[in-house]
N, CA, C and O atoms as a Maestro MAE file, in Angstrom:
{
 s_m_m2io_version
 :::
 2.0.0
}

f_m_ct {
 s_m_title
 :::
 protein
 m_atom[220] {
  # First column is atom index #
  i_m_mmod_type
  r_m_x_coord
  r_m_y_coord
  r_m_z_coord
  i_m_residue_number
  s_m_chain_name
  s_m_pdb_residue_name
  s_m_pdb_atom_name
  i_m_atomic_number
  :::
  1 25 65.836 65.440 97.507 1 A "MET " " N  " 7
  2 3 66.158 66.805 97.039 1 A "MET " " CA " 6
  3 2 65.659 67.890 98.214 1 A "MET " " C  " 6
  4 15 64.606 67.791 98.844 1 A "MET " " O  " 8
  5 25 66.721 69.018 98.370 2 A "PRO " " N  " 7
  6 3 66.135 69.927 99.250 2 A "PRO " " CA " 6
  7 2 64.983 70.660 99.146 2 A "PRO " " C  " 6
  8 15 64.781 71.315 98.123 2 A "PRO " " O  " 8
  9 25 64.194 70.650 100.051 3 A "ARG " " N  " 7
  10 3 62.587 71.550 99.666 3 A "ARG " " CA " 6
  11 2 62.668 72.768 99.091 3 A "ARG " " C  " 6
  12 15 61.958 73.140 98.157 3 A "ARG " " O  " 8
  13 25 63.581 73.452 99.662 4 A "ALA " " N  " 7
  14 3 63.515 74.916 98.907 4 A "ALA " " CA " 6
  15 2 64.031 74.729 97.271 4 A "ALA " " C  " 6
  16 15 63.380 75.251 96.366 4 A "ALA " " O  " 8
  17 25 65.064 74.062 97.044 5 A "VAL " " N  " 7
  18 3 65.251 73.781 95.662 5 A "VAL " " CA " 6
  19 2 64.024 73.365 94.733 5 A "VAL " " C  " 6
  20 15 63.756 73.934 93.675 5 A "VAL " " O  " 8
  21 25 63.286 72.246 95.298 6 A "GLY " " N  " 7
  22 3 62.115 71.814 94.636 6 A "GLY " " CA " 6
  23 2 61.150 73.178 94.385 6 A "GLY " " C  " 6
  24 15 60.615 73.442 93.308 6 A "GLY " " O  " 8
  25 25 61.055 73.912 95.507 7 A "GLU " " N  " 7
  26 3 60.023 74.987 95.444 7 A "GLU " " CA " 6
  27 2 60.614 76.123 94.773 7 A "GLU " " C  " 6
  28 15 59.777 76.920 94.348 7 A "GLU " " O  " 8
  29 25 61.888 76.435 94.548 8 A "ALA " " N  " 7
  30 3 62.189 77.457 93.660 8 A "ALA " " CA " 6
  31 2 62.045 76.930 92.009 8 A "ALA " " C  " 6
  32 15 61.782 77.689 91.077 8 A "ALA " " O  " 8
  33 25 62.246 75.680 91.907 9 A "GLN " " N  " 7
  34 3 61.883 75.139 90.379 9 A "GLN " " CA " 6
  35 2 60.281 75.182 90.234 9 A "GLN " " C  " 6
  36 15 59.845 75.372 89.099 9 A "GLN " " O  " 8
  37 25 59.458 75.037 91.194 10 A "GLN " " N  " 7
  38 3 58.103 75.242 90.871 10 A "GLN " " CA " 6
  39 2 57.778 76.522 90.818 10 A "GLN " " C  " 6
  40 15 56.853 76.722 90.031 10 A "GLN " " O  " 8
  41 25 58.310 77.775 91.522 11 A "LEU " " N  " 7
  42 3 58.095 78.929 91.181 11 A "LEU " " CA " 6
  43 2 58.622 79.455 89.815 11 A "LEU " " C  " 6
  44 15 57.963 80.210 89.099 11 A "LEU " " O  " 8
  45 25 59.765 79.031 89.538 12 A "THR " " N  " 7
  46 3 60.184 79.441 88.058 12 A "THR " " CA " 6
  47 2 59.319 78.800 86.777 12 A "THR " " C  " 6
  48 15 59.062 79.371 85.717 12 A "THR " " O  " 8
  49 25 59.029 77.749 87.095 13 A "ASP " " N  " 7
  50 3 57.845 77.220 85.985 13 A "ASP " " CA " 6
  51 2 56.645 78.050 86.058 13 A "ASP " " C  " 6
  52 15 56.148 78.461 85.010 13 A "ASP " " O  " 8
  53 25 56.071 78.371 87.319 14 A "GLN " " N  " 7
  54 3 54.928 79.068 87.293 14 A "GLN " " CA " 6
  55 2 55.282 80.455 86.620 14 A "GLN " " C  " 6
  56 15 54.492 80.964 85.824 14 A "GLN " " O  " 8
  57 25 56.445 81.039 86.941 15 A "ALA " " N  " 7
  58 3 56.653 82.574 86.388 15 A "ALA " " CA " 6
  59 2 56.865 82.353 84.797 15 A "ALA " " C  " 6
  60 15 56.685 83.302 84.034 15 A "ALA " " O  " 8
  61 25 57.259 81.055 84.305 16 A "SER " " N  " 7
  62 3 57.402 81.142 82.891 16 A "SER " " CA " 6
  63 2 56.122 80.931 82.384 16 A "SER " " C  " 6
  64 15 55.892 81.388 81.265 16 A "SER " " O  " 8
  65 25 55.213 80.312 82.996 17 A "ALA " " N  " 7
  66 3 53.906 79.919 82.358 17 A "ALA " " CA " 6
  67 2 53.220 81.667 82.373 17 A "ALA " " C  " 6
  68 15 52.664 82.031 81.338 17 A "ALA " " O  " 8
  69 25 53.283 82.450 83.310 18 A "LYS " " N  " 7
  70 3 52.777 83.665 83.281 18 A "LYS " " CA " 6
  71 2 53.268 84.616 82.176 18 A "LYS " " C  " 6
  72 15 52.547 85.427 81.595 18 A "LYS " " O  " 8
  73 25 54.646 84.413 81.944 19 A "VAL " " N  " 7
  74 3 55.358 85.159 80.802 19 A "VAL " " CA " 6
  75 2 54.843 84.664 79.480 19 A "VAL " " C  " 6
  76 15 54.740 85.315 78.441 19 A "VAL " " O  " 8
  77 25 54.526 83.368 79.696 20 A "THR " " N  " 7
  78 3 53.775 82.741 78.139 20 A "THR " " CA " 6
  79 2 52.448 83.283 78.097 20 A "THR " " C  " 6
  80 15 52.000 83.658 77.014 20 A "THR " " O  " 8
  81 25 51.842 83.359 79.027 21 A "GLU " " N  " 7
  82 3 50.540 84.138 78.838 21 A "GLU " " CA " 6
  83 2 50.644 85.493 78.444 21 A "GLU " " C  " 6
  84 15 50.016 85.938 77.483 21 A "GLU " " O  " 8
  85 25 51.546 86.289 79.268 22 A "ALA " " N  " 7
  86 3 51.751 87.734 78.514 22 A "ALA " " CA " 6
  87 2 52.386 87.555 77.184 22 A "ALA " " C  " 6
  88 15 52.121 88.507 76.450 22 A "ALA " " O  " 8
  89 25 52.893 86.947 76.808 23 A "LEU " " N  " 7
  90 3 53.538 86.630 75.458 23 A "LEU " " CA " 6
  91 2 52.413 86.481 74.388 23 A "LEU " " C  " 6
  92 15 52.557 86.968 73.267 23 A "LEU " " O  " 8
  93 25 51.342 85.833 74.737 24 A "ASN " " N  " 7
  94 3 50.117 85.466 74.156 24 A "ASN " " CA " 6
  95 2 49.056 86.436 73.879 24 A "ASN " " C  " 6
  96 15 48.235 86.348 72.966 24 A "ASN " " O  " 8
  97 25 49.145 87.332 74.716 25 A "SER " " N  " 7
  98 3 48.189 88.203 74.881 25 A "SER " " CA " 6
  99 2 48.342 89.426 73.904 25 A "SER " " C  " 6
  100 15 47.341 90.032 73.520 25 A "SER " " O  " 8
  101 25 49.608 89.779 73.510 26 A "GLY " " N  " 7
  102 3 49.648 90.816 72.537 26 A "GLY " " CA " 6
  103 2 49.287 91.944 72.931 26 A "GLY " " C  " 6
  104 15 48.619 92.037 73.961 26 A "GLY " " O  " 8
  105 25 49.653 93.068 72.189 27 A "GLY " " N  " 7
  106 3 49.117 94.266 72.203 27 A "GLY " " CA " 6
  107 2 50.488 95.219 73.272 27 A "GLY " " C  " 6
  108 15 50.223 96.216 73.943 27 A "GLY " " O  " 8
  109 25 51.388 94.810 73.205 28 A "TRP " " N  " 7
  110 3 52.305 95.581 73.949 28 A "TRP " " CA " 6
  111 2 53.911 95.418 73.373 28 A "TRP " " C  " 6
  112 15 54.259 94.444 72.705 28 A "TRP " " O  " 8
  113 25 54.757 96.454 73.717 29 A "ASP " " N  " 7
  114 3 56.122 96.256 72.996 29 A "ASP " " CA " 6
  115 2 57.201 95.660 73.904 29 A "ASP " " C  " 6
  116 15 58.392 95.932 73.754 29 A "ASP " " O  " 8
  117 25 56.795 94.941 74.731 30 A "GLY " " N  " 7
  118 3 57.996 94.271 75.750 30 A "GLY " " CA " 6
  119 2 58.026 92.826 75.405 30 A "GLY " " C  " 6
  120 15 58.475 91.990 76.189 30 A "GLY " " O  " 8
  121 25 57.515 92.509 74.153 31 A "LYS " " N  " 7
  122 3 57.954 91.019 73.642 31 A "LYS " " CA " 6
  123 2 59.599 90.538 73.959 31 A "LYS " " C  " 6
  124 15 59.985 89.716 74.790 31 A "LYS " " O  " 8
  125 25 60.190 91.134 73.251 32 A "PRO " " N  " 7
  126 3 61.636 90.799 73.116 32 A "PRO " " CA " 6
  127 2 62.053 90.669 74.582 32 A "PRO " " C  " 6
  128 15 62.399 89.549 74.958 32 A "PRO " " O  " 8
  129 25 62.060 91.525 75.319 33 A "HIS " " N  " 7
  130 3 62.235 91.307 76.983 33 A "HIS " " CA " 6
  131 2 61.831 90.177 77.655 33 A "HIS " " C  " 6
  132 15 62.517 89.494 78.415 33 A "HIS " " O  " 8
  133 25 60.132 89.937 77.182 34 A "ALA " " N  " 7
  134 3 59.616 88.994 77.779 34 A "ALA " " CA " 6
  135 2 60.099 87.310 77.374 34 A "ALA " " C  " 6
  136 15 60.107 86.304 78.083 34 A "ALA " " O  " 8
  137 25 60.343 87.440 76.453 35 A "GLN " " N  " 7
  138 3 60.898 85.970 75.437 35 A "GLN " " CA " 6
  139 2 62.064 85.785 76.200 35 A "GLN " " C  " 6
  140 15 62.220 84.706 76.771 35 A "GLN " " O  " 8
  141 25 63.024 86.796 76.312 36 A "LYS " " N  " 7
  142 3 64.507 86.282 77.259 36 A "LYS " " CA " 6
  143 2 64.174 86.074 78.299 36 A "LYS " " C  " 6
  144 15 64.623 85.007 78.718 36 A "LYS " " O  " 8
  145 25 63.284 86.843 79.291 37 A "ALA " " N  " 7
  146 3 62.827 86.333 80.587 37 A "ALA " " CA " 6
  147 2 62.486 84.813 80.467 37 A "ALA " " C  " 6
  148 15 62.967 83.990 81.246 37 A "ALA " " O  " 8
  149 25 61.641 84.482 79.465 38 A "LYS " " N  " 7
  150 3 61.309 83.329 79.406 38 A "LYS " " CA " 6
  151 2 62.366 82.472 79.352 38 A "LYS " " C  " 6
  152 15 62.669 81.680 80.244 38 A "LYS " " O  " 8
  153 25 62.799 82.588 78.555 39 A "THR " " N  " 7
  154 3 64.305 81.672 78.274 39 A "THR " " CA " 6
  155 2 65.035 81.522 79.623 39 A "THR " " C  " 6
  156 15 65.173 80.396 80.099 39 A "THR " " O  " 8
  157 25 65.440 82.455 80.166 40 A "LEU " " N  " 7
  158 3 66.240 82.750 81.243 40 A "LEU " " CA " 6
  159 2 65.273 81.648 82.378 40 A "LEU " " C  " 6
  160 15 65.788 80.678 82.935 40 A "LEU " " O  " 8
  161 25 64.172 81.956 82.505 41 A "LEU " " N  " 7
  162 3 63.603 81.264 83.688 41 A "LEU " " CA " 6
  163 2 63.460 79.610 83.161 41 A "LEU " " C  " 6
  164 15 63.198 78.794 84.044 41 A "LEU " " O  " 8
  165 25 63.611 79.151 81.870 42 A "GLU " " N  " 7
  166 3 63.338 77.861 81.665 42 A "GLU " " CA " 6
  167 2 64.835 77.273 81.738 42 A "GLU " " C  " 6
  168 15 65.034 76.058 81.712 42 A "GLU " " O  " 8
  169 25 65.777 78.132 81.821 43 A "GLN " " N  " 7
  170 3 67.249 77.865 82.263 43 A "GLN " " CA " 6
  171 2 67.314 77.501 83.505 43 A "GLN " " C  " 6
  172 15 67.759 76.412 83.867 43 A "GLN " " O  " 8
  173 25 66.861 78.415 84.283 44 A "ALA " " N  " 7
  174 3 66.994 78.424 85.691 44 A "ALA " " CA " 6
  175 2 66.200 77.115 86.382 44 A "ALA " " C  " 6
  176 15 66.634 76.564 87.394 44 A "ALA " " O  " 8
  177 25 65.017 76.713 85.713 45 A "SER " " N  " 7
  178 3 64.272 75.671 85.983 45 A "SER " " CA " 6
  179 2 65.155 74.468 85.783 45 A "SER " " C  " 6
  180 15 65.262 73.606 86.656 45 A "SER " " O  " 8
  181 25 65.783 74.414 84.635 46 A "LYS " " N  " 7
  182 3 66.817 73.125 84.434 46 A "LYS " " CA " 6
  183 2 67.814 73.142 85.555 46 A "LYS " " C  " 6
  184 15 67.718 72.324 86.470 46 A "LYS " " O  " 8
  185 25 68.837 74.109 85.515 47 A "GLU " " N  " 7
  186 3 69.348 74.210 86.395 47 A "GLU " " CA " 6
  187 2 68.906 73.643 88.189 47 A "GLU " " C  " 6
  188 15 69.546 72.950 88.980 47 A "GLU " " O  " 8
  189 25 67.855 74.161 88.277 48 A "LEU " " N  " 7
  190 3 67.508 73.896 89.720 48 A "LEU " " CA " 6
  191 2 67.232 72.182 89.685 48 A "LEU " " C  " 6
  192 15 67.538 71.478 90.647 48 A "LEU " " O  " 8
  193 25 66.749 71.753 88.712 49 A "GLY " " N  " 7
  194 3 66.389 70.289 88.675 49 A "GLY " " CA " 6
  195 2 67.580 69.631 88.864 49 A "GLY " " C  " 6
  196 15 67.797 68.936 89.857 49 A "GLY " " O  " 8
  197 25 68.665 69.875 87.630 50 A "LEU " " N  " 7
  198 3 69.950 69.291 87.952 50 A "LEU " " CA " 6
  199 2 70.582 69.369 89.352 50 A "LEU " " C  " 6
  200 15 71.369 68.503 89.733 50 A "LEU " " O  " 8
  201 25 70.207 70.473 90.152 51 A "ALA " " N  " 7
  202 3 70.931 70.592 91.497 51 A "ALA " " CA " 6
  203 2 70.123 69.559 92.312 51 A "ALA " " C  " 6
  204 15 70.723 68.889 93.153 51 A "ALA " " O  " 8
  205 25 68.757 69.382 92.111 52 A "ALA " " N  " 7
  206 3 67.964 68.854 92.971 52 A "ALA " " CA " 6
  207 2 68.643 67.054 92.865 52 A "ALA " " C  " 6
  208 15 68.855 66.415 93.896 52 A "ALA " " O  " 8
  209 25 68.861 66.557 91.679 53 A "THR " " N  " 7
  210 3 69.362 65.289 91.507 53 A "THR " " CA " 6
  211 2 70.420 65.101 91.893 53 A "THR " " C  " 6
  212 15 70.566 63.970 92.355 53 A "THR " " O  " 8
  213 25 71.645 66.001 91.927 54 A "ASN " " N  " 7
  214 3 72.863 65.957 92.431 54 A "ASN " " CA " 6
  215 2 72.920 66.075 93.965 54 A "ASN " " C  " 6
  216 15 73.932 65.733 94.577 54 A "ASN " " O  " 8
  217 25 71.855 66.547 94.567 55 A "SER " " N  " 7
  218 3 72.222 66.731 96.047 55 A "SER " " CA " 6
  219 2 71.946 65.519 96.899 55 A "SER " " C  " 6
  220 15 72.198 65.541 98.104 55 A "SER " " O  " 8
  :::
 }
 m_bond[219] {
  # First column is bond index #
  i_m_from
  i_m_to
  i_m_order
  :::
  1 1 2 1
  2 2 3 1
  3 3 4 2
  4 3 5 1
  5 5 6 1
  6 6 7 1
  7 7 8 2
  8 7 9 1
  9 9 10 1
  10 10 11 1
  11 11 12 2
  12 11 13 1
  13 13 14 1
  14 14 15 1
  15 15 16 2
  16 15 17 1
  17 17 18 1
  18 18 19 1
  19 19 20 2
  20 19 21 1
  21 21 22 1
  22 22 23 1
  23 23 24 2
  24 23 25 1
  25 25 26 1
  26 26 27 1
  27 27 28 2
  28 27 29 1
  29 29 30 1
  30 30 31 1
  31 31 32 2
  32 31 33 1
  33 33 34 1
  34 34 35 1
  35 35 36 2
  36 35 37 1
  37 37 38 1
  38 38 39 1
  39 39 40 2
  40 39 41 1
  41 41 42 1
  42 42 43 1
  43 43 44 2
  44 43 45 1
  45 45 46 1
  46 46 47 1
  47 47 48 2
  48 47 49 1
  49 49 50 1
  50 50 51 1
  51 51 52 2
  52 51 53 1
  53 53 54 1
  54 54 55 1
  55 55 56 2
  56 55 57 1
  57 57 58 1
  58 58 59 1
  59 59 60 2
  60 59 61 1
  61 61 62 1
  62 62 63 1
  63 63 64 2
  64 63 65 1
  65 65 66 1
  66 66 67 1
  67 67 68 2
  68 67 69 1
  69 69 70 1
  70 70 71 1
  71 71 72 2
  72 71 73 1
  73 73 74 1
  74 74 75 1
  75 75 76 2
  76 75 77 1
  77 77 78 1
  78 78 79 1
  79 79 80 2
  80 79 81 1
  81 81 82 1
  82 82 83 1
  83 83 84 2
  84 83 85 1
  85 85 86 1
  86 86 87 1
  87 87 88 2
  88 87 89 1
  89 89 90 1
  90 90 91 1
  91 91 92 2
  92 91 93 1
  93 93 94 1
  94 94 95 1
  95 95 96 2
  96 95 97 1
  97 97 98 1
  98 98 99 1
  99 99 100 2
  100 99 101 1
  101 101 102 1
  102 102 103 1
  103 103 104 2
  104 103 105 1
  105 105 106 1
  106 106 107 1
  107 107 108 2
  108 107 109 1
  109 109 110 1
  110 110 111 1
  111 111 112 2
  112 111 113 1
  113 113 114 1
  114 114 115 1
  115 115 116 2
  116 115 117 1
  117 117 118 1
  118 118 119 1
  119 119 120 2
  120 119 121 1
  121 121 122 1
  122 122 123 1
  123 123 124 2
  124 123 125 1
  125 125 126 1
  126 126 127 1
  127 127 128 2
  128 127 129 1
  129 129 130 1
  130 130 131 1
  131 131 132 2
  132 131 133 1
  133 133 134 1
  134 134 135 1
  135 135 136 2
  136 135 137 1
  137 137 138 1
  138 138 139 1
  139 139 140 2
  140 139 141 1
  141 141 142 1
  142 142 143 1
  143 143 144 2
  144 143 145 1
  145 145 146 1
  146 146 147 1
  147 147 148 2
  148 147 149 1
  149 149 150 1
  150 150 151 1
  151 151 152 2
  152 151 153 1
  153 153 154 1
  154 154 155 1
  155 155 156 2
  156 155 157 1
  157 157 158 1
  158 158 159 1
  159 159 160 2
  160 159 161 1
  161 161 162 1
  162 162 163 1
  163 163 164 2
  164 163 165 1
  165 165 166 1
  166 166 167 1
  167 167 168 2
  168 167 169 1
  169 169 170 1
  170 170 171 1
  171 171 172 2
  172 171 173 1
  173 173 174 1
  174 174 175 1
  175 175 176 2
  176 175 177 1
  177 177 178 1
  178 178 179 1
  179 179 180 2
  180 179 181 1
  181 181 182 1
  182 182 183 1
  183 183 184 2
  184 183 185 1
  185 185 186 1
  186 186 187 1
  187 187 188 2
  188 187 189 1
  189 189 190 1
  190 190 191 1
  191 191 192 2
  192 191 193 1
  193 193 194 1
  194 194 195 1
  195 195 196 2
  196 195 197 1
  197 197 198 1
  198 198 199 1
  199 199 200 2
  200 199 201 1
  201 201 202 1
  202 202 203 1
  203 203 204 2
  204 203 205 1
  205 205 206 1
  206 206 207 1
  207 207 208 2
  208 207 209 1
  209 209 210 1
  210 210 211 1
  211 211 212 2
  212 211 213 1
  213 213 214 1
  214 214 215 1
  215 215 216 2
  216 215 217 1
  217 217 218 1
  218 218 219 1
  219 219 220 2
  :::
 }
}
């Protein structure tokens, strides 16, 4: 696996975890957008994983 792809996957996983923290904190109106961002980050992580296994 190219190192950069693995690093990118780790960063998307970390970002997803931070968004989860934000979603659980409550008290703000950005939840629908944050949930969409979390979904997209999870999708990006899966795609990066596929890219890594196919390289």
